[in-house]
C-alpha positions as CSV (number, residue, x, y, z in Angstrom):
1,M,-133.6,-32.7,-110.3
2,F,-131.1,-32.0,-107.4
3,S,-131.9,-29.9,-104.3
4,W,-130.9,-29.6,-100.7
5,W,-133.3,-30.9,-98.1
6,D,-134.2,-29.0,-94.9
7,N,-131.5,-26.4,-95.3
8,D,-133.3,-23.4,-93.9
9,T,-131.4,-22.9,-90.6
10,S,-127.8,-22.5,-89.6
11,I,-125.7,-23.9,-86.8
12,Y,-123.3,-21.7,-84.8
13,F,-120.2,-22.1,-82.7
14,P,-120.1,-18.6,-81.2
15,N,-117.1,-18.9,-79.0
16,I,-114.8,-19.7,-81.9
17,G,-116.6,-17.4,-84.3
18,L,-117.9,-20.2,-86.6
19,K,-121.2,-20.0,-88.5
20,L,-122.3,-22.9,-90.7
21,S,-124.9,-21.4,-92.9
22,N,-128.0,-23.2,-94.0
23,V,-126.9,-26.7,-92.9
24,P,-129.0,-29.2,-94.8
25,R,-130.4,-32.4,-93.4
26,G,-129.8,-34.1,-96.7
27,F,-130.4,-33.8,-100.4
28,A,-133.1,-34.7,-102.8
29,V,-132.7,-36.4,-106.2
30,F,-136.0,-35.9,-108.1
31,D,-138.5,-36.6,-105.4
32,F,-136.3,-39.0,-103.4
33,N,-134.8,-37.6,-100.1
34,I,-131.5,-38.9,-99.0
35,A,-130.7,-38.0,-95.4
36,F,-127.1,-37.2,-94.4
37,Y,-127.7,-39.4,-91.3
38,G,-128.0,-42.5,-93.5
39,L,-125.2,-41.3,-95.8
40,C,-122.8,-40.9,-92.8
41,I,-123.8,-44.4,-91.6
42,A,-123.1,-45.8,-95.1
43,L,-119.7,-44.0,-95.4
44,G,-118.8,-45.3,-91.9
45,M,-119.6,-48.9,-93.1
46,I,-117.4,-48.5,-96.2
47,G,-114.6,-47.0,-94.2
48,G,-114.9,-49.7,-91.6
49,I,-114.6,-52.5,-94.2
50,M,-111.5,-50.7,-95.6
51,I,-109.7,-50.4,-92.3
52,A,-110.5,-54.0,-91.4
53,E,-109.2,-55.3,-94.7
54,W,-106.1,-53.1,-94.3
55,Q,-105.4,-54.5,-90.8
56,A,-106.0,-58.0,-92.0
57,K,-103.4,-57.7,-94.7
58,R,-101.0,-55.9,-92.4
59,S,-101.3,-58.8,-89.9
60,G,-101.0,-61.6,-92.4
61,Q,-104.7,-62.5,-92.6
62,N,-107.0,-62.9,-95.6
63,P,-108.8,-59.5,-96.2
64,D,-111.6,-61.3,-98.1
65,D,-112.6,-63.0,-94.9
66,Y,-113.5,-59.6,-93.4
67,T,-115.3,-58.4,-96.5
68,T,-117.6,-61.5,-96.3
69,F,-118.0,-61.0,-92.5
70,A,-118.9,-57.3,-93.0
71,L,-121.5,-58.1,-95.7
72,W,-123.4,-60.2,-93.0
73,A,-122.4,-58.3,-89.9
74,I,-123.3,-54.8,-91.0
75,P,-127.0,-55.3,-91.8
76,L,-127.4,-57.5,-88.7
77,S,-125.7,-54.8,-86.6
78,V,-128.0,-52.1,-87.9
79,I,-131.0,-54.3,-87.0
80,G,-129.5,-54.9,-83.5
81,A,-128.8,-51.2,-83.0
82,R,-132.4,-50.3,-84.0
83,I,-133.9,-53.0,-81.8
84,Y,-131.9,-51.8,-78.8
85,S,-133.1,-48.3,-79.4
86,V,-136.8,-49.3,-79.8
87,I,-136.7,-51.5,-76.7
88,F,-135.7,-48.5,-74.5
89,E,-137.9,-46.0,-76.3
90,W,-141.0,-48.3,-76.6
91,D,-143.3,-45.6,-75.2
92,Y,-142.6,-43.5,-78.3
93,Y,-142.7,-46.3,-80.9
94,K,-145.7,-48.2,-79.6
95,S,-148.1,-45.4,-80.7
96,D,-146.8,-45.4,-84.3
97,L,-145.2,-48.7,-85.2
98,K,-144.3,-47.5,-88.7
99,Q,-141.7,-45.2,-87.1
100,I,-139.7,-48.3,-86.2
101,F,-138.7,-48.6,-89.8
102,N,-138.0,-44.9,-90.3
103,L,-134.2,-44.7,-89.9
104,R,-133.8,-41.2,-91.4
105,N,-134.7,-39.6,-88.1
106,G,-132.0,-41.5,-86.2
107,G,-132.5,-44.1,-83.5
108,L,-129.5,-46.4,-83.9
109,A,-127.9,-47.4,-80.5
110,I,-124.3,-48.4,-81.0
111,Y,-124.3,-50.9,-78.2
112,G,-127.0,-52.9,-79.9
113,G,-124.8,-53.1,-83.0
114,V,-121.8,-54.2,-81.0
115,I,-123.7,-56.9,-79.2
116,V,-125.0,-58.3,-82.4
117,A,-121.7,-58.1,-84.3
118,V,-119.7,-59.9,-81.6
119,S,-122.4,-62.5,-81.3
120,F,-122.4,-63.1,-85.0
121,A,-118.7,-63.5,-84.9
122,F,-119.2,-66.8,-82.9
123,I,-121.1,-68.2,-85.9
124,Y,-118.8,-66.9,-88.5
125,C,-115.7,-68.2,-86.9
126,R,-117.1,-71.7,-86.7
127,I,-118.1,-71.6,-90.3
128,K,-114.8,-70.2,-91.6
129,K,-112.7,-72.0,-89.0
130,M,-111.0,-68.8,-88.0
131,K,-109.5,-67.8,-84.6
132,G,-112.2,-65.8,-82.9
133,G,-109.9,-63.6,-80.9
134,V,-108.1,-62.5,-84.1
135,L,-111.3,-61.8,-85.9
136,V,-112.8,-59.6,-83.2
137,D,-109.5,-57.7,-82.8
138,T,-109.4,-56.9,-86.5
139,G,-113.1,-56.3,-86.9
140,I,-113.5,-53.9,-84.0
141,L,-111.2,-51.4,-85.8
142,G,-113.8,-51.3,-88.5
143,M,-116.5,-50.8,-86.0
144,L,-114.6,-47.8,-84.6
145,V,-114.3,-46.2,-88.0
146,G,-118.0,-46.6,-88.5
147,Q,-118.6,-44.8,-85.2
148,I,-116.2,-42.0,-86.0
149,I,-118.0,-41.2,-89.3
150,G,-121.5,-42.2,-88.3
151,R,-121.7,-39.8,-85.4
152,W,-121.7,-36.9,-87.8
153,G,-125.2,-38.0,-88.9
154,N,-126.3,-36.7,-85.5
155,F,-124.9,-33.3,-86.4
156,F,-127.0,-33.0,-89.5
157,N,-130.1,-34.3,-87.6
158,R,-129.6,-31.7,-84.8
159,E,-129.6,-34.5,-82.1
160,C,-127.4,-36.3,-79.5
161,F,-126.1,-33.0,-78.1
162,G,-125.4,-32.3,-74.4
163,N,-126.4,-29.9,-71.7
164,Y,-126.1,-26.1,-71.6
165,T,-122.6,-24.7,-71.8
166,N,-120.7,-21.6,-72.6
167,S,-117.4,-23.4,-73.2
168,L,-115.1,-22.9,-76.2
169,L,-117.0,-25.5,-78.4
170,A,-120.5,-24.4,-77.4
171,M,-122.9,-25.1,-80.2
172,Q,-126.1,-23.0,-81.0
173,I,-129.1,-24.6,-82.7
174,R,-132.0,-22.4,-83.7
175,V,-135.2,-22.9,-81.7
176,D,-137.3,-22.7,-84.9
177,D,-135.4,-25.6,-86.5
178,A,-138.0,-28.1,-87.5
179,N,-135.7,-31.0,-86.6
180,L,-135.1,-29.8,-83.0
181,S,-137.1,-31.7,-80.4
182,N,-140.1,-29.9,-78.9
183,Y,-138.5,-30.4,-75.5
184,F,-136.4,-27.3,-76.3
185,K,-139.2,-25.2,-77.6
186,P,-141.0,-23.4,-74.8
187,A,-143.6,-22.0,-77.2
188,L,-144.6,-25.6,-78.2
189,M,-144.1,-27.5,-74.9
190,S,-144.7,-26.1,-71.5
191,D,-142.4,-26.6,-68.5
192,A,-145.2,-28.6,-66.8
193,R,-145.4,-31.0,-69.8
194,V,-141.7,-31.5,-69.9
195,A,-141.7,-32.2,-66.2
196,E,-144.5,-34.7,-66.7
197,L,-142.6,-36.6,-69.5
198,Y,-139.4,-36.7,-67.4
199,A,-141.0,-37.7,-64.1
200,G,-138.5,-39.7,-62.1
201,K,-135.6,-38.6,-64.3
202,D,-134.5,-35.6,-62.3
203,K,-131.0,-35.2,-63.7
204,A,-132.2,-35.3,-67.3
205,L,-135.0,-32.9,-66.5
206,A,-132.7,-30.4,-64.8
207,A,-130.4,-30.5,-67.9
208,I,-133.3,-29.8,-70.3
209,M,-134.7,-27.0,-68.1
210,E,-131.3,-25.4,-67.9
211,I,-131.1,-25.4,-71.7
212,R,-134.7,-23.9,-72.0
213,N,-133.8,-21.3,-69.4
214,N,-130.7,-20.2,-71.2
215,I,-132.0,-19.6,-74.7
216,T,-129.7,-17.1,-76.4
217,T,-129.6,-15.0,-79.5
218,S,-127.4,-15.9,-82.5
219,V,-125.4,-13.4,-84.5
220,D,-128.3,-13.4,-87.0
221,G,-130.8,-12.5,-84.3
222,F,-132.5,-15.9,-84.0
223,D,-133.4,-17.6,-80.7
224,C,-131.0,-20.6,-80.1
225,I,-130.3,-23.2,-77.6
226,Q,-126.6,-23.4,-76.6
227,V,-125.3,-26.9,-75.9
228,Q,-122.4,-29.3,-75.8
229,P,-121.6,-30.9,-79.2
230,T,-121.4,-34.4,-77.7
231,F,-121.5,-36.0,-81.1
232,L,-118.1,-34.2,-81.8
233,Y,-116.7,-35.3,-78.5
234,E,-117.5,-38.9,-79.2
235,S,-116.2,-38.8,-82.7
236,L,-112.8,-37.3,-81.6
237,W,-112.6,-39.7,-78.6
238,N,-113.1,-42.7,-81.0
239,L,-110.5,-41.3,-83.4
240,A,-108.0,-41.1,-80.6
241,L,-108.9,-44.7,-79.5
242,L,-108.6,-46.0,-83.0
243,I,-105.0,-44.5,-83.4
244,I,-104.0,-46.0,-80.0
245,L,-105.4,-49.5,-80.9
246,V,-103.7,-49.6,-84.3
247,C,-100.4,-48.5,-82.7
248,I,-100.4,-51.1,-79.9
249,W,-101.7,-54.0,-82.1
250,R,-98.2,-55.6,-82.4
251,Y,-97.7,-55.4,-78.6
252,K,-100.9,-57.2,-77.6
253,K,-100.3,-60.2,-75.3
254,F,-103.3,-62.3,-76.3
255,D,-105.9,-62.6,-79.0
256,G,-109.0,-60.6,-78.1
257,E,-107.1,-58.0,-76.2
258,I,-107.8,-55.3,-78.8
259,L,-111.5,-55.9,-78.5
260,L,-111.3,-55.7,-74.7
261,L,-109.2,-52.5,-74.9
262,Y,-111.9,-51.1,-77.2
263,L,-114.6,-52.0,-74.7
264,F,-112.6,-50.4,-71.9
265,G,-111.7,-47.2,-73.8
266,Y,-115.0,-46.7,-75.5
267,G,-116.8,-47.5,-72.2
268,L,-114.8,-44.8,-70.3
269,G,-115.5,-42.2,-73.0
270,R,-119.2,-43.1,-73.3
271,L,-119.6,-43.1,-69.5
272,W,-118.4,-39.5,-69.5
273,I,-120.2,-38.3,-72.7
274,E,-123.5,-40.0,-71.9
275,G,-123.6,-38.0,-68.6
276,L,-123.6,-34.8,-70.7
277,R,-126.3,-35.8,-73.1
278,T,-130.0,-34.9,-72.8
279,D,-131.5,-37.7,-74.9
280,Q,-130.4,-40.8,-73.0
281,L,-132.2,-44.1,-73.2
282,F,-133.4,-45.0,-69.7
283,L,-134.1,-48.3,-68.0
284,W,-137.8,-48.7,-67.8
285,N,-139.6,-46.6,-65.2
286,S,-136.3,-45.3,-63.8
287,G,-133.9,-42.4,-64.1
288,I,-130.9,-44.7,-64.9
289,A,-129.3,-44.1,-68.3
290,V,-128.9,-47.6,-69.7
291,S,-125.9,-46.8,-72.0
292,Q,-124.1,-45.1,-69.1
293,L,-124.7,-48.1,-66.9
294,L,-123.6,-50.5,-69.6
295,S,-120.5,-48.4,-70.3
296,G,-119.4,-48.5,-66.7
297,I,-119.9,-52.3,-66.5
298,L,-118.0,-52.9,-69.7
299,A,-115.1,-50.7,-68.7
300,V,-114.7,-52.4,-65.3
301,A,-115.2,-56.0,-66.7
302,S,-112.8,-55.4,-69.6
303,A,-110.1,-54.0,-67.4
304,A,-110.4,-57.0,-65.1
305,L,-110.2,-59.4,-68.0
306,I,-107.2,-57.7,-69.5
307,L,-105.3,-57.8,-66.2
308,F,-106.2,-61.4,-65.7
309,L,-105.3,-62.6,-69.1
310,R,-102.0,-60.6,-69.2
311,Y,-101.1,-62.1,-65.8
312,R,-101.9,-65.6,-67.1
313,A,-99.8,-65.1,-70.2
314,K,-96.8,-63.9,-68.0
315,V,-97.1,-66.8,-65.5
316,N,-97.6,-69.5,-68.1
317,G,-95.4,-68.1,-70.7
318,T,-98.1,-68.7,-73.3
319,K,-100.4,-66.6,-75.4
320,P,-104.0,-67.1,-74.2
321,S,-107.0,-66.1,-76.3
322,F,-110.2,-64.4,-75.4
323,C,-113.2,-65.2,-77.5
324,D,-111.3,-68.0,-79.3
325,Y,-114.4,-69.9,-80.3
326,G,-113.1,-70.9,-83.7
327,K,-110.0,-72.9,-84.8
328,A,-107.3,-71.5,-87.0
329,K,-107.2,-72.7,-90.5
330,E,-103.5,-73.4,-90.2
331,A,-101.4,-74.5,-87.2
């Protein structure tokens, strides 16, 4: 009736002496497989709704407005995250269109979800006659919680890791793990084939080859790749960002500032972390990592807007609003 799914390999953190034995990819109830990737996404959604409702109540808003918003925004954001991923990995999906709908293997790009969620907020605020800046400031905290928890789905899927490292948090994944990409399995994919697939993407190719050339042996005697646990870096970065945003909420100078601070803080972190990863989405026919480029643009643009709106608030002695495309219910 109940059993673990894909739990035949372990994950190691050798430099801190940690071995996680037989890490499953999910579990099965009767014949139905439930992936931890999807479960982490679902838990992130629930946690995100809870933190948004908590912040709404804490700041004198109606928490029910955010529950209703989440019921629409979450599924739309998942669709947006999938579309973003498919667009920049079209060469993979075009040969098997059914895989577009297979979310258990990953393939949700957070920026696609953010774009759709913020865009939907325009519509929602007009319908509910809410202040748009306040809505996005509150809702973005929920988005962050979803990212913090959801990133752990990448851990169970053995994906979204970084380049080779022998640092303190180095992570070892067995080469014979069925979930590991063939890029990291020299017996299944030759160097020439990897080079062909990554033509024009010199930095990513060099990172993959370095991993392949540094296959090591685990404490159990298995061949392993040894990489940066970038999913962990991003989860911890986002946790720190969430704490900062909650703490400075009361000191914000304009509505929408928390959203802009999120875009600035997350953009900076993602700019760094994306540079470590080996599975970036690239702009078509180029070696430019699209999420890294977007992160840099968002960080710079958000910083500029924050400085401008804070300056305007100081000069005019008023509280401006960013994204205030709705009207408050009460004066």
